[in-house]
C-alpha positions in Angstrom: 37.6 142.8 -107.0 37.7 141.0 -110.6 34.4 141.1 -111.6 33.0 139.5 -114.6 30.4 141.1 -116.5 27.8 138.5 -118.7 25.2 139.5 -121.2 23.6 138.0 -123.7 24.8 141.2 -126.2 27.3 144.1 -126.5 25.9 146.1 -128.8 21.8 145.9 -127.6 20.1 149.2 -127.3 17.5 149.1 -124.2 17.2 149.6 -120.6 20.0 146.8 -119.5 22.2 148.5 -121.7 21.8 151.6 -120.0 21.9 149.8 -116.8 25.3 148.2 -117.2 27.0 151.1 -118.8 26.1 152.7 -115.8 27.3 150.4 -113.1 30.4 149.7 -115.4 31.3 153.3 -114.8 30.7 152.8 -111.3 32.4 149.7 -110.3 35.4 151.2 -111.7 36.0 154.0 -110.2 36.0 151.9 -107.0 38.9 150.3 -108.3 37.4 147.4 -109.4 38.9 145.3 -112.1 36.0 144.2 -115.0 36.1 142.6 -118.2 32.7 141.8 -120.7 31.7 138.2 -121.6 29.1 138.3 -124.4 27.2 135.9 -127.0 26.0 138.6 -129.9 27.3 141.6 -131.5 25.3 143.6 -134.1 28.7 145.8 -135.1 26.8 148.7 -134.3 29.5 151.4 -133.4 27.5 153.6 -131.6 26.4 151.2 -129.3 28.1 149.2 -126.4 31.1 151.9 -126.5 31.6 151.5 -123.0 31.7 147.8 -123.1 34.7 147.8 -125.8 36.7 149.3 -123.6 37.2 146.5 -121.2 39.0 143.0 -121.6 35.8 141.2 -123.5 35.4 137.0 -124.3 33.0 136.4 -127.1 31.6 133.3 -125.8 29.5 132.1 -128.8 30.7 130.2 -131.7 31.4 126.7 -133.1 34.7 126.5 -130.3 33.3 128.0 -127.1 35.4 125.9 -125.2 38.6 128.9 -126.6 36.9 131.9 -125.3 35.7 129.8 -121.7 39.7 129.4 -121.7 40.3 133.1 -121.9 38.0 133.9 -119.2 39.5 131.1 -116.8 43.4 133.0 -117.6 41.3 136.2 -117.0 40.8 134.6 -113.3 37.7 136.3 -112.4 36.5 136.3 -108.5 32.7 136.5 -109.5 30.3 136.6 -112.4 27.8 139.2 -112.4 25.5 137.8 -115.0 22.2 139.3 -116.9 20.2 138.3 -119.8 21.9 135.1 -121.0 19.8 132.9 -123.0 22.1 130.2 -123.3 22.4 128.9 -120.3 24.8 125.6 -121.0 27.4 128.9 -121.7 26.6 130.5 -118.1 26.9 126.8 -116.8 30.5 127.3 -118.3 31.1 130.9 -116.6 29.8 129.3 -113.4 32.9 126.5 -113.3 35.0 129.4 -113.6 33.5 131.7 -110.8 30.6 132.0 -108.7 27.8 133.6 -110.8 25.5 136.3 -109.5 22.6 136.2 -111.5 20.1 139.8 -111.6 16.7 138.5 -112.7 15.6 141.5 -114.6 12.4 139.9 -115.4 10.5 136.6 -115.3 13.0 134.0 -116.2 12.0 130.6 -115.2 8.4 131.5 -113.8 6.8 131.8 -116.7 6.9 130.7 -119.8 6.4 133.9 -122.4 8.3 135.8 -119.3 5.2 138.3 -119.6 2.9 136.9 -116.5 0.0 137.8 -118.2 -2.9 136.4 -120.4 -4.5 137.9 -123.0 -7.4 135.9 -123.6 -10.5 136.1 -123.0 -9.2 139.7 -121.6 -5.9 141.2 -120.2 -4.9 139.8 -116.9 -1.9 139.4 -114.9 -0.8 135.8 -113.6 -0.1 134.8 -110.4 0.2 130.9 -111.3 3.5 129.4 -110.2 5.6 127.9 -113.3 4.2 124.7 -114.4 3.0 121.7 -116.3 -0.6 124.1 -116.3 1.3 126.5 -117.7 2.3 124.6 -120.6 -1.6 123.8 -120.8 -2.9 127.3 -120.7 -0.4 128.7 -122.9 -2.2 128.6 -126.2 -6.0 128.6 -124.9 -5.0 131.9 -122.7 -3.1 133.3 -125.6 -0.3 133.8 -122.5 2.3 134.3 -125.8 2.8 133.8 -129.2 0.1 131.7 -130.8 2.3 129.6 -131.9 3.0 125.3 -130.7 6.7 125.9 -131.2 6.6 129.5 -129.2 5.2 126.6 -126.7 7.9 123.8 -126.4 10.7 126.1 -127.1 9.6 128.4 -124.0 8.6 125.9 -122.2 12.2 123.7 -122.3 14.1 127.1 -121.7 11.8 128.4 -118.5 11.8 124.9 -117.3 16.0 125.0 -117.6 16.4 128.4 -115.9 14.8 127.4 -113.6 16.2 124.2 -112.4 19.4 126.9 -112.3 18.3 128.4 -109.5 20.4 126.4 -106.8 23.7 127.0 -109.0 23.7 130.9 -108.8 25.8 132.0 -105.7 22.9 135.1 -105.2 20.2 136.4 -107.3 19.7 140.1 -107.3 15.9 141.2 -108.1 14.6 145.0 -108.2 12.0 144.7 -106.6 10.4 142.9 -103.5 7.4 142.0 -106.1 9.9 140.3 -107.6 11.7 138.6 -104.5 8.5 137.1 -103.9 8.2 136.2 -107.3 11.4 133.9 -106.7 10.8 132.8 -103.4 7.8 131.1 -104.0 9.2 129.6 -106.7 11.5 127.8 -104.8 14.6 130.1 -104.4 16.2 129.9 -100.8 15.0 133.6 -99.4 18.2 134.4 -98.2 20.1 134.6 -101.3 17.4 136.6 -103.3 18.4 140.0 -103.0 16.0 143.3 -103.7 18.1 146.4 -105.0 16.2 148.7 -106.5 17.0 150.9 -109.6 18.0 154.0 -110.4 17.1 157.0 -113.2 19.9 156.7 -115.9 18.8 160.0 -117.7 21.8 162.5 -117.2 21.1 165.9 -115.3 19.7 167.3 -112.7 18.1 170.3 -113.8 15.7 170.6 -110.5 11.7 170.8 -110.3 10.2 173.2 -113.1 6.6 174.3 -112.8 4.1 171.9 -114.4 2.7 173.0 -117.9 -0.3 175.2 -117.9 -2.6 173.2 -120.2 -3.0 169.8 -118.6 -0.2 167.0 -121.4 0.3 163.5 -120.2 3.2 161.9 -121.5 3.6 158.0 -121.8 7.1 156.4 -122.9 7.4 152.8 -123.7 6.6 149.8 -126.3 3.8 150.3 -127.6 2.4 146.4 -127.0 -1.1 145.1 -125.4 0.2 144.8 -122.1 1.6 148.6 -121.9 -2.0 149.5 -121.9 -2.1 152.3 -124.3 -5.7 152.0 -125.5 -6.7 152.2 -121.7 -4.6 155.2 -121.1 -6.5 157.2 -124.7 -9.9 156.1 -123.6 -8.8 157.2 -119.6 -7.6 160.4 -121.0 -10.8 161.0 -123.2 -12.7 160.3 -119.6 -10.6 162.5 -117.6 -11.1 165.6 -120.5 -14.8 165.3 -119.7 -14.6 165.1 -116.2 -12.3 168.3 -116.0 -14.3 170.1 -119.1 -11.0 171.2 -120.9 -8.2 169.6 -123.3 -5.8 167.2 -122.4 -2.9 166.8 -124.6 -1.0 163.2 -124.7 2.3 162.6 -125.9 3.1 159.0 -126.4 6.6 158.4 -126.9 8.0 154.8 -128.6 6.3 152.3 -131.2 5.6 148.8 -131.3 2.9 146.4 -133.1 -0.1 148.3 -131.5 1.1 151.7 -132.6 -1.4 151.9 -135.5 -4.5 150.7 -133.5 -3.9 153.3 -130.7 -3.7 156.0 -133.4 -6.6 154.8 -134.9 -8.1 154.7 -131.3 -7.0 158.4 -130.7 -8.5 159.4 -133.8 -12.0 157.9 -133.7 -12.5 159.8 -129.9 -11.1 162.9 -130.7 -8.1 163.0 -128.3 -5.5 165.0 -129.0 -2.8 162.8 -129.1 1.1 163.0 -130.8 2.7 159.8 -131.5 6.6 160.1 -132.1 8.1 157.5 -132.3 11.4 156.1 -130.6 13.3 159.4 -129.7 16.7 158.9 -127.7 18.9 160.8 -125.9 18.2 164.7 -124.5 15.0 164.9 -126.9 13.2 162.1 -125.3 13.7 163.7 -121.8 12.6 167.0 -123.1 9.3 165.5 -124.1 8.9 163.9 -120.8 10.2 166.9 -118.7 6.8 168.7 -121.0 4.3 166.7 -119.2 2.4 167.2 -116.7 2.5 163.7 -115.2 3.7 160.8 -117.1 1.3 157.5 -117.3 1.7 153.8 -116.8 -1.3 151.9 -117.5 0.4 148.5 -117.3 -1.6 145.6 -117.7 1.4 143.5 -116.8 2.7 142.9 -113.6 6.0 144.8 -114.4 9.1 144.1 -112.6 10.3 147.5 -111.3 8.5 150.1 -114.2 11.8 152.1 -114.0 10.4 154.8 -116.5 8.2 156.4 -113.5 11.4 156.5 -111.7 13.3 158.2 -114.5 10.8 160.9 -114.9 10.7 161.3 -110.9 14.3 162.6 -111.3 13.0 165.5 -114.1 10.3 166.6 -111.9 7.3 164.9 -113.4 5.0 162.6 -111.1 3.5 159.2 -112.1 0.3 157.6 -112.9 0.4 154.1 -112.2 -1.5 151.1 -112.0 -0.3 149.2 -108.5 0.7 146.0 -110.1 4.1 144.1 -109.8 7.3 146.2 -108.6 5.6 149.9 -109.1 5.4 150.4 -105.1 9.1 149.8 -104.8 9.7 153.6 -106.2 5.6 155.0 -106.5 4.4 155.9 -102.8 0.9 157.1 -103.7 0.3 160.9 -102.3 4.4 161.2 -102.6 5.0 161.4 -105.6 2.4 160.0 -107.8 -0.6 158.2 -107.5 -1.1 154.5 -107.6 -4.0 153.3 -109.3 -5.6 150.2 -107.5 -6.1 147.3 -109.9 -8.6 145.8 -111.7 -7.1 147.8 -114.4 -9.8 150.3 -116.5 -9.9 153.4 -118.3 -12.7 154.6 -115.8 -10.4 153.9 -112.8 -7.3 155.6 -114.6 -9.0 158.3 -116.0 -11.1 159.5 -112.9 -7.3 159.3 -111.1 -5.9 161.2 -114.1 -8.4 164.2 -113.7 -8.4 164.2 -109.9 -4.4 165.1 -110.5 -4.7 167.4 -113.0 -7.4 169.1 -112.1 -5.5 170.5 -108.4 -3.1 172.5 -109.3 -1.5 172.8 -105.6 -1.5 168.7 -105.3 0.4 168.1 -109.3 2.8 170.9 -107.6 3.3 169.3 -104.7 4.1 165.8 -106.1 6.0 167.0 -108.6 8.7 168.0 -106.3 7.9 164.8 -104.2 8.9 163.0 -107.4 12.4 165.0 -107.7 13.1 164.0 -104.2 12.6 160.3 -104.0 14.6 159.9 -107.3 17.4 161.8 -106.0 17.5 159.2 -103.1 17.4 156.2 -105.8 21.0 156.9 -106.6 23.0 155.0 -108.3 25.8 155.8 -105.6 22.8 153.5 -103.2 22.6 150.8 -105.8 26.1 150.3 -105.9 26.7 149.9 -102.5 24.2 147.8 -102.2 25.4 145.6 -105.0 29.2 145.3 -103.4 28.6 143.3 -100.6 26.6 140.7 -102.3 29.4 140.7 -105.6 31.9 140.2 -102.5 30.2 137.4 -100.5 29.1 135.7 -103.0 33.0 135.5 -104.7 34.1 133.5 -101.7 31.5 131.0 -102.7 32.4 127.6 -103.3 32.8 127.4 -107.4 31.0 124.4 -108.7 32.1 122.2 -110.7 31.3 122.4 -114.7 29.4 118.5 -114.5 27.9 119.6 -111.3 26.8 122.9 -113.1 25.6 121.4 -115.6 23.2 118.9 -113.6 22.2 121.7 -112.6 20.4 123.1 -115.5 
């Protein structure tokens, strides 16, 4: 097949970019011809190297018709689209080839994409997108406290939702996300679950847990990730165990100063590393007894837990969103039932860290599950979706635009 990969950026850094790099290499190895379409480029030379060796089309600009003509001449059989914010450009691609859309987040089902209320307390939202979401956005602090953010987010989410029927197929990473899109009107047979895979390199097997309890967090430090809950939970767990627990917080974000201050007040031994890249990041994770995912929002998948599992590190995670797609309680970690509280999470930490035999078994289970959820298995499921979609009727540009 001739597959056009579409994504907003060519030099972004993050999970979608790592996913695309791995999938592109795997599809090329299977003999498919690939090209890359994008809208923005920061010019960072160390980012986007895999994409730059492909035929590529810069779609944004004052004359968008010209690059779309170039895409048409390349003649893709199917377009595999990802984080494309400009839906008119995506519509133009849909007039050239059938579009398979990977929904990496709550696109078209939430104004902010967070699927969470922040006021009066952080809580996940299970509301179906509609006018009531606009009414609640500011009072419930569903996103930035800005009327402009409300109006812009509402218009974009409404446009994205109206485009659902224009896609030949939609791909999501978890059954939770499939249910989300089906209840928003997508035909169930057109929404495909294709679980993600670890992107961390290497397989050094399962090492023994460190002698002293060590909890690791990895992620962007925002309210929805629950870092303050984790710090309080570690404080509770050490009280129950009667021994110190080391906490390493890898990442950065707006909540970091507050989390640092909280750890200091509670005297929790905590190291904040900032963002760490490459092998150094995975070395820090491998040194942990377990990885913690205290998420308050419904994670679409929670890939970091599966990646830790590839290193033989089990997870203790809130059982929210798509977490259960890879986490089986008692097999590769511990699933903590909501609602999210430091007491529930702290008791789960103490129970596991105080039981070396159980911790050892979960480390082996985490490694085994991660080895089963491979890139090869992901592409095995992806290929027939792309192949079937490539035979779908191509919409005229006018009909695609009318969907948006």
